[in-house]
C-alpha positions as CSV (number, residue, x, y, z in Angstrom):
1,M,14.5,-33.9,-73.3
2,I,16.6,-30.7,-72.8
3,V,18.0,-28.9,-75.8
4,R,20.8,-26.3,-75.5
5,G,22.2,-24.1,-78.3
6,R,25.2,-21.9,-78.5
7,K,26.4,-19.1,-80.8
8,F,23.0,-18.6,-82.6
9,P,21.9,-15.1,-83.6
10,R,21.2,-13.0,-80.4
11,R,17.8,-12.4,-79.0
12,R,15.9,-14.5,-81.5
13,T,13.3,-17.2,-81.2
14,A,14.8,-20.7,-81.4
15,S,12.5,-23.4,-82.6
16,V,13.1,-27.1,-82.1
17,L,11.4,-29.5,-84.6
18,V,11.1,-33.2,-84.4
19,N,10.2,-35.0,-87.6
20,G,9.2,-31.6,-89.0
21,R,6.9,-30.6,-86.2
22,E,7.7,-27.9,-83.7
23,V,7.9,-29.3,-80.2
24,A,9.7,-26.4,-78.2
25,K,10.8,-22.8,-78.4
26,G,13.4,-20.8,-76.6
27,I,14.9,-17.3,-76.7
28,T,18.6,-16.8,-77.4
29,N,20.3,-14.5,-74.9
30,S,22.7,-11.6,-75.4
31,I,25.5,-14.0,-76.5
32,G,23.3,-16.3,-78.6
33,N,22.8,-19.2,-76.2
34,F,19.5,-20.7,-75.2
35,A,18.0,-23.7,-73.4
36,T,14.6,-25.3,-73.9
37,G,13.0,-28.7,-73.6
38,F,10.2,-31.0,-74.7
39,I,8.5,-34.2,-73.8
40,V,9.3,-37.4,-75.8
41,Q,5.8,-38.7,-76.7
42,R,5.0,-42.4,-76.2
43,E,3.6,-42.7,-79.7
44,W,6.9,-41.6,-81.3
45,P,8.5,-44.5,-83.1
46,R,11.5,-46.2,-81.5
47,G,14.9,-45.6,-83.2
48,S,16.6,-42.5,-84.6
49,I,14.4,-39.5,-85.6
50,S,15.4,-36.1,-87.0
51,I,15.7,-33.1,-84.7
52,I,16.3,-29.6,-86.1
53,T,17.0,-26.4,-84.2
54,R,16.5,-23.1,-86.0
55,A,17.1,-19.5,-84.9
56,G,17.6,-16.4,-87.0
57,G,18.5,-18.1,-90.2
58,R,20.9,-20.7,-88.6
59,Q,19.9,-24.3,-88.6
60,V,21.5,-27.3,-86.9
61,I,20.4,-30.9,-87.7
62,G,20.8,-33.8,-85.4
63,K,19.3,-37.1,-84.4
64,L,17.3,-38.2,-81.4
65,R,17.4,-41.9,-80.5
66,I,14.3,-43.1,-78.8
67,V,14.7,-46.4,-76.8
68,S,12.2,-48.4,-74.8
69,R,14.4,-48.9,-71.7
70,R,15.9,-46.4,-69.3
71,V,19.5,-45.6,-70.1
72,T,22.3,-43.6,-68.3
73,P,21.9,-39.9,-69.3
74,Y,24.4,-38.7,-71.8
75,T,24.8,-35.6,-74.0
76,V,25.0,-35.1,-77.7
77,V,26.1,-31.9,-79.4
78,H,25.6,-31.2,-83.1
79,A,27.2,-28.4,-85.2
80,S,25.7,-26.9,-88.3
81,S,28.7,-28.3,-90.2
82,G,27.5,-31.8,-89.4
83,A,30.2,-32.5,-86.7
84,S,29.0,-34.1,-83.5
85,L,30.2,-34.7,-80.0
86,T,28.9,-37.5,-77.8
87,M,29.7,-37.7,-74.0
88,S,29.0,-40.9,-72.1
89,R,27.5,-38.9,-69.2
90,Y,26.6,-35.3,-68.4
91,G,28.9,-35.2,-65.3
92,G,29.5,-36.9,-62.0
93,P,31.4,-36.7,-58.7
94,P,35.2,-35.9,-59.0
95,G,37.1,-38.8,-60.4
96,T,34.3,-40.1,-62.6
97,W,35.4,-41.0,-66.1
98,V,33.6,-39.4,-69.0
99,R,34.1,-40.9,-72.5
100,I,34.1,-38.6,-75.5
101,A,33.5,-39.4,-79.2
102,A,33.7,-36.6,-81.8
103,R,33.0,-36.9,-85.5
104,G,33.4,-34.5,-88.4
105,L,36.6,-32.8,-87.1
106,P,39.4,-31.8,-89.5
107,G,41.4,-34.9,-90.3
108,R,44.7,-35.4,-88.5
109,E,44.4,-32.0,-86.7
110,P,45.2,-31.4,-83.0
111,V,42.2,-31.6,-80.6
112,S,41.9,-29.6,-77.4
113,I,39.5,-30.5,-74.6
114,D,38.7,-27.5,-72.4
115,L,36.8,-27.0,-69.2
116,S,35.8,-23.4,-68.4
117,G,38.3,-22.2,-70.9
118,R,41.2,-24.2,-69.5
119,Q,42.7,-27.1,-71.4
120,I,42.4,-30.4,-69.4
121,A,43.3,-32.9,-72.2
122,R,44.4,-33.0,-75.8
123,G,44.8,-35.4,-78.7
124,R,44.6,-35.6,-82.5
125,A,41.8,-36.5,-84.8
126,G,42.1,-39.5,-87.1
127,V,42.3,-39.3,-90.8
128,N,38.6,-39.8,-91.0
129,G,38.0,-36.8,-88.6
130,R,37.0,-38.9,-85.6
131,F,38.3,-38.5,-82.1
132,F,37.9,-40.8,-79.1
133,G,39.0,-40.1,-75.6
134,A,38.2,-39.9,-71.9
135,V,38.6,-37.4,-69.1
136,R,38.0,-37.5,-65.4
137,V,35.7,-35.1,-63.6
138,P,38.2,-32.8,-61.8
139,R,38.1,-31.9,-58.1
140,L,36.4,-28.5,-58.4
141,E,33.5,-26.8,-56.5
142,V,30.1,-28.3,-57.4
143,G,28.6,-26.6,-60.4
144,R,28.0,-26.6,-64.1
145,R,31.0,-25.8,-66.3
146,E,31.4,-25.1,-70.0
147,F,33.0,-28.1,-71.8
148,D,34.5,-27.7,-75.3
149,V,36.1,-30.0,-77.8
150,S,37.8,-27.9,-80.5
151,S,40.0,-28.5,-83.5
152,G,41.1,-25.7,-85.8
153,R,38.2,-23.3,-86.1
154,L,35.6,-25.9,-85.2
155,R,34.4,-25.8,-81.6
156,L,31.8,-28.2,-80.2
157,G,30.5,-26.8,-76.9
158,S,28.7,-28.7,-74.2
159,F,28.7,-28.7,-70.4
160,L,29.9,-30.8,-67.5
161,D,28.2,-31.0,-64.1
162,I,30.5,-31.5,-61.2
163,L,28.5,-33.2,-58.5
164,A,29.1,-34.0,-54.9
165,S,30.5,-37.3,-53.9
166,P,27.7,-39.6,-52.5
167,S,30.0,-40.9,-49.8
168,S,30.9,-37.4,-48.6
169,R,27.2,-36.4,-48.4
170,L,26.4,-39.3,-46.1
171,S,29.2,-38.5,-43.8
172,S,29.5,-34.7,-44.1
173,G,28.2,-33.6,-40.7
174,R,24.7,-34.0,-39.3
175,V,22.6,-32.3,-42.0
176,S,20.2,-34.8,-43.6
177,L,17.7,-32.6,-45.5
178,V,17.9,-29.1,-47.0
179,A,14.8,-27.3,-48.1
180,A,13.6,-24.1,-49.7
181,G,10.9,-23.1,-52.2
182,D,10.1,-20.3,-54.7
183,I,13.4,-20.8,-56.4
184,A,14.4,-19.9,-60.0
185,C,13.6,-16.8,-62.0
186,Q,13.0,-17.0,-65.8
187,P,16.1,-17.7,-67.9
188,G,18.1,-14.5,-68.4
189,Q,16.4,-12.5,-65.8
190,P,19.0,-10.3,-64.1
191,R,20.3,-11.0,-60.6
192,G,19.9,-8.3,-58.0
193,P,20.2,-7.8,-54.3
194,R,16.6,-8.9,-53.7
195,T,15.9,-10.9,-56.8
196,C,17.1,-14.0,-58.7
197,R,19.5,-15.3,-56.1
198,Y,18.8,-19.0,-56.9
199,A,22.4,-19.7,-58.1
200,D,23.6,-18.4,-54.7
201,T,21.2,-20.7,-52.8
202,A,22.3,-23.6,-55.0
203,R,25.9,-23.0,-54.0
204,L,24.8,-23.0,-50.4
205,V,23.1,-26.4,-50.9
206,A,26.3,-27.7,-52.5
207,R,28.4,-26.7,-49.5
208,L,25.9,-28.4,-47.1
209,N,25.8,-31.5,-49.2
210,P,22.7,-33.1,-47.6
211,A,21.3,-36.6,-48.2
212,V,18.0,-35.1,-49.5
213,V,17.2,-31.8,-51.2
214,A,13.5,-30.7,-50.9
215,P,12.2,-28.0,-53.3
216,L,9.1,-26.8,-51.5
217,G,7.1,-25.7,-54.6
218,D,7.3,-23.0,-57.3
219,F,10.7,-24.4,-58.3
220,Q,10.7,-22.5,-61.6
221,Y,8.9,-19.2,-62.3
222,F,6.6,-18.2,-63.8
223,T,5.0,-21.2,-65.6
224,G,7.0,-24.1,-64.3
225,S,7.6,-25.3,-67.9
226,L,10.3,-27.7,-69.0
227,A,11.7,-25.1,-71.3
228,T,12.2,-22.5,-68.6
229,A,13.5,-25.1,-66.1
230,A,16.1,-26.1,-68.7
231,G,17.4,-22.5,-68.9
232,A,17.5,-21.7,-65.1
233,F,16.7,-24.3,-62.5
234,D,18.5,-27.2,-64.2
235,G,21.9,-25.5,-64.3
236,T,21.8,-24.5,-60.6
237,W,19.6,-26.5,-58.3
238,G,19.3,-29.2,-60.9
239,L,22.7,-30.4,-60.0
240,F,21.2,-32.1,-57.0
241,K,18.3,-33.7,-58.9
242,D,19.5,-37.2,-58.1
243,R,18.6,-36.6,-54.4
244,M,15.6,-34.3,-54.8
245,R,12.2,-35.1,-53.3
246,P,10.0,-32.2,-54.6
247,A,6.6,-30.7,-53.7
248,L,4.2,-29.0,-56.0
249,G,3.4,-25.3,-56.0
250,D,0.8,-23.2,-57.7
251,H,3.1,-22.0,-60.5
252,E,3.7,-25.6,-61.6
253,Y,0.0,-25.8,-62.5
254,Q,0.3,-23.0,-65.0
255,Q,1.3,-25.9,-67.2
256,P,-1.7,-28.2,-67.8
257,G,-1.6,-30.9,-65.2
258,A,1.7,-29.5,-63.9
259,S,3.2,-31.4,-66.9
260,G,6.6,-29.5,-66.9
261,Y,7.1,-30.4,-63.2
262,F,6.2,-34.0,-63.5
263,T,8.3,-34.4,-66.7
264,Y,11.4,-32.8,-65.2
265,F,11.3,-34.7,-61.9
266,G,9.8,-37.9,-63.3
267,S,8.4,-40.8,-61.2
268,V,10.0,-39.5,-57.9
269,A,7.4,-36.7,-58.0
270,A,4.5,-39.3,-58.0
271,P,2.5,-38.1,-61.0
272,P,-0.3,-37.3,-61.5
273,N,-1.3,-36.3,-58.0
274,G,2.0,-35.4,-56.4
275,W,1.6,-36.8,-52.9
276,Y,3.9,-39.5,-51.7
277,S,6.1,-40.6,-48.8
278,Y,9.6,-41.9,-48.0
279,N,11.8,-42.8,-45.1
280,L,14.9,-40.9,-44.2
281,G,17.0,-42.6,-41.5
282,A,14.7,-43.1,-38.5
283,W,12.2,-40.5,-39.9
284,H,9.1,-40.9,-42.0
285,V,8.5,-38.1,-44.5
286,V,5.2,-37.3,-46.3
287,V,5.0,-34.9,-49.2
288,L,1.6,-33.4,-50.0
289,N,-0.1,-31.4,-52.7
290,S,-1.5,-28.2,-51.1
291,E,-2.9,-26.7,-54.3
292,C,-6.5,-27.1,-53.3
293,P,-9.3,-26.9,-54.0
294,R,-8.5,-25.8,-57.6
295,Y,-6.4,-28.7,-58.6
296,V,-6.8,-31.3,-55.9
297,S,-9.0,-31.7,-52.7
298,C,-7.6,-31.4,-49.2
299,A,-10.9,-31.8,-47.5
300,A,-11.7,-34.5,-44.9
301,G,-12.5,-37.7,-46.8
302,S,-10.8,-36.6,-50.0
303,P,-8.4,-39.1,-51.7
304,Q,-5.4,-37.2,-50.4
305,E,-6.6,-37.0,-46.8
306,R,-7.5,-40.7,-46.8
307,W,-4.2,-41.6,-48.3
308,L,-2.4,-39.5,-45.7
309,R,-4.1,-41.1,-42.7
310,A,-3.5,-44.6,-44.1
311,D,0.2,-43.8,-44.8
312,L,0.8,-42.4,-41.3
313,A,-1.0,-45.4,-39.7
314,V,1.2,-47.8,-41.5
315,H,4.5,-45.9,-40.9
316,R,4.4,-45.4,-37.2
317,R,7.7,-43.6,-36.3
318,S,8.8,-41.6,-33.3
319,C,9.7,-38.7,-35.7
320,T,7.7,-37.6,-38.7
321,L,8.1,-34.7,-41.1
322,A,5.5,-33.3,-43.6
323,Y,6.1,-30.7,-46.3
324,F,4.0,-28.9,-49.0
325,S,3.9,-25.5,-50.6
326,E,1.1,-23.6,-48.9
327,P,1.8,-22.7,-45.3
328,R,-1.0,-23.2,-42.8
329,F,0.1,-20.1,-40.8
330,S,2.0,-17.0,-41.9
331,S,2.8,-13.4,-40.9
332,A,3.3,-12.5,-44.6
333,G,-0.3,-12.0,-45.7
334,R,-1.4,-15.7,-45.7
335,F,-3.0,-16.4,-42.4
336,V,-5.2,-19.3,-41.1
337,T,-7.3,-20.6,-43.9
338,G,-9.7,-23.6,-44.2
339,R,-8.0,-25.2,-47.2
340,M,-5.4,-27.2,-45.2
341,A,-7.4,-27.6,-42.0
342,A,-8.3,-31.3,-42.6
343,I,-4.8,-32.1,-43.6
344,W,-3.3,-30.5,-40.6
345,Q,-5.9,-32.3,-38.4
346,A,-4.7,-35.6,-39.9
347,L,-1.0,-34.7,-39.3
348,Y,-1.8,-33.7,-35.7
349,D,-3.9,-36.8,-35.0
350,N,-0.9,-38.9,-36.1
351,G,1.8,-37.2,-34.1
352,V,3.6,-35.4,-36.9
353,D,6.4,-33.3,-35.5
354,V,7.4,-30.8,-38.2
355,T,5.9,-29.2,-41.3
356,L,7.7,-27.2,-44.0
357,G,6.1,-24.8,-46.5
358,S,7.0,-21.9,-48.8
359,D,4.8,-19.8,-51.1
360,A,5.3,-16.7,-48.8
361,H,8.8,-15.5,-49.9
362,V,10.1,-15.2,-46.3
363,Y,11.6,-17.3,-43.6
364,E,9.4,-17.8,-40.5
365,R,9.4,-20.3,-37.6
366,F,6.4,-21.0,-35.4
367,A,6.2,-22.6,-32.0
368,P,4.3,-25.9,-31.9
369,Q,0.6,-25.4,-32.6
370,N,-2.5,-27.5,-32.9
371,P,-4.6,-27.3,-36.1
372,A,-6.5,-24.2,-34.7
373,G,-3.3,-22.3,-34.3
374,I,-3.2,-22.6,-30.5
375,H,0.2,-23.0,-28.8
376,D,0.5,-26.7,-27.9
377,P,4.0,-27.5,-26.5
378,A,3.1,-31.1,-25.8
379,R,1.5,-32.3,-29.0
380,G,1.7,-29.3,-31.4
381,I,3.4,-29.3,-34.8
382,R,6.3,-26.9,-35.5
383,Q,5.9,-25.1,-38.8
384,F,8.7,-23.6,-40.9
385,T,8.1,-21.4,-43.9
386,V,11.1,-21.3,-46.3
387,G,10.1,-19.4,-49.4
388,T,13.6,-18.0,-49.7
389,G,15.1,-20.1,-52.5
390,G,16.0,-17.2,-54.7
391,K,13.1,-15.8,-56.7
392,D,12.5,-12.6,-54.7
393,L,11.6,-11.6,-51.1
394,G,8.2,-10.8,-49.7
395,R,7.3,-8.8,-46.6
396,F,5.5,-9.3,-43.3
397,V,2.1,-7.8,-42.9
398,R,1.4,-8.5,-39.2
399,I,2.8,-10.9,-36.7
400,A,0.7,-14.1,-36.5
401,P,0.2,-15.8,-33.1
402,N,3.0,-18.1,-32.1
403,S,5.4,-16.7,-34.7
404,E,8.9,-17.0,-33.1
405,V,11.3,-15.9,-35.9
406,R,10.8,-13.9,-39.0
407,L,13.5,-13.1,-41.6
408,R,13.6,-11.5,-45.1
409,S,16.7,-13.1,-46.4
410,F,17.6,-15.6,-49.2
411,G,18.7,-18.9,-47.8
412,V,17.9,-22.5,-47.0
413,L,16.7,-24.5,-44.0
414,A,19.0,-27.4,-43.0
415,L,17.5,-30.1,-40.8
416,R,19.4,-32.5,-38.7
417,M,17.2,-35.6,-38.3
418,D,18.3,-37.9,-35.4
419,P,16.4,-41.0,-34.3
420,S,14.5,-39.2,-31.5
421,S,15.2,-35.5,-32.1
422,Y,15.9,-32.8,-34.7
423,G,17.8,-29.6,-35.1
424,W,17.4,-26.8,-37.5
425,Q,19.5,-24.0,-39.0
426,F,18.4,-21.3,-41.4
427,I,21.6,-20.3,-43.3
428,D,21.6,-17.2,-45.6
429,V,23.4,-16.9,-48.9
430,N,26.3,-15.2,-47.1
431,G,26.8,-18.4,-45.1
432,R,25.5,-16.8,-41.9
433,R,23.4,-18.9,-39.5
434,R,20.4,-16.7,-38.9
435,D,18.2,-19.1,-36.8
436,S,18.9,-22.4,-35.1
437,G,17.6,-24.7,-32.4
438,G,16.5,-28.2,-31.7
439,A,13.8,-30.3,-30.1
440,G,12.8,-33.8,-29.3
441,C,10.2,-35.8,-31.2
442,R,6.9,-36.7,-29.6
């Protein structure tokens, strides 16, 4: 559950209480806004329960309705006056209808509906202070916009996510998957030339409009909590959540059991272990948990390694991709280690073509290699490191064997995945193609 507040006292701790018990905290920014989140517990009773947000002497009271079934996401906004705004959905592709219901407005007064400060619709409240209406998501660039319903001095502020059209993403060129890791800074952390460029990489993802978006670990610094994700990742990269297939990083485990990560991404992230597979066109894709040995085992005979070999044996494809956070090889201070050796051996034995990783905050491409790091053009796996999602940039320590391209630039890797071949492009936040190529599958 994500909670957002506006126009609270500045730079204060905001507490969220459910039935009188504190479940989340956030810090209001320089204009009094905050975002935080909490997990709805299974033992909480079904039905409406009280939810209170407090910060610096201001208190807003609302209701949280808990249901047993999965429902379409919608937003509810409460004001301290008791007025409320309900939107039938948090956004959608251009042309999507969003229904609006407001209560507690001044009776018979004009109502203005504004998007990013511009009026997009208007009406009038009833004698009972209620207003019902609907607006269409406009044809604007993909992104999160401020959405306000106001009447007189009362303003109910929410947001509207403008998403890419599913039909356009399936026919918009040849890009099928876009990937990067080490993405979002903490909420409110200032953007600089070499720090916190995750909003820029998110805009790049929106322009590419791929079928799948793959966060390669460390999606939200520093703790990977639901509260910090609500204030940073969710409003940028989170716009593509409906097509994300994420991988775990070490910062996710700064929450016990990576609870923030699994709560945010839900069942698609395959809790509690985080390894899973899916098909994308003619390709089979495996997503692994490389946070070993502290949190899982990657050794030969481990549950993950056995699952991987069984999965690859069942899903025999001419083209296979694997991704996980920790790179097997790197010129950025993380060189050949034994932690992923057995996993790489399983990938190599089963003819995997490409691996993606992050963790090192650089872009690096390797020639095809065997698990020992020896150039193997016939059977080797090509590794890409894409730790360039926006947090900050690392540096190269020394050039590792078979390293072909090394860049210190924020950007994303776009993969074109054809039935028997693939192509790649690394595109930086200025829209420049810094590396590209293609190869056949084995």
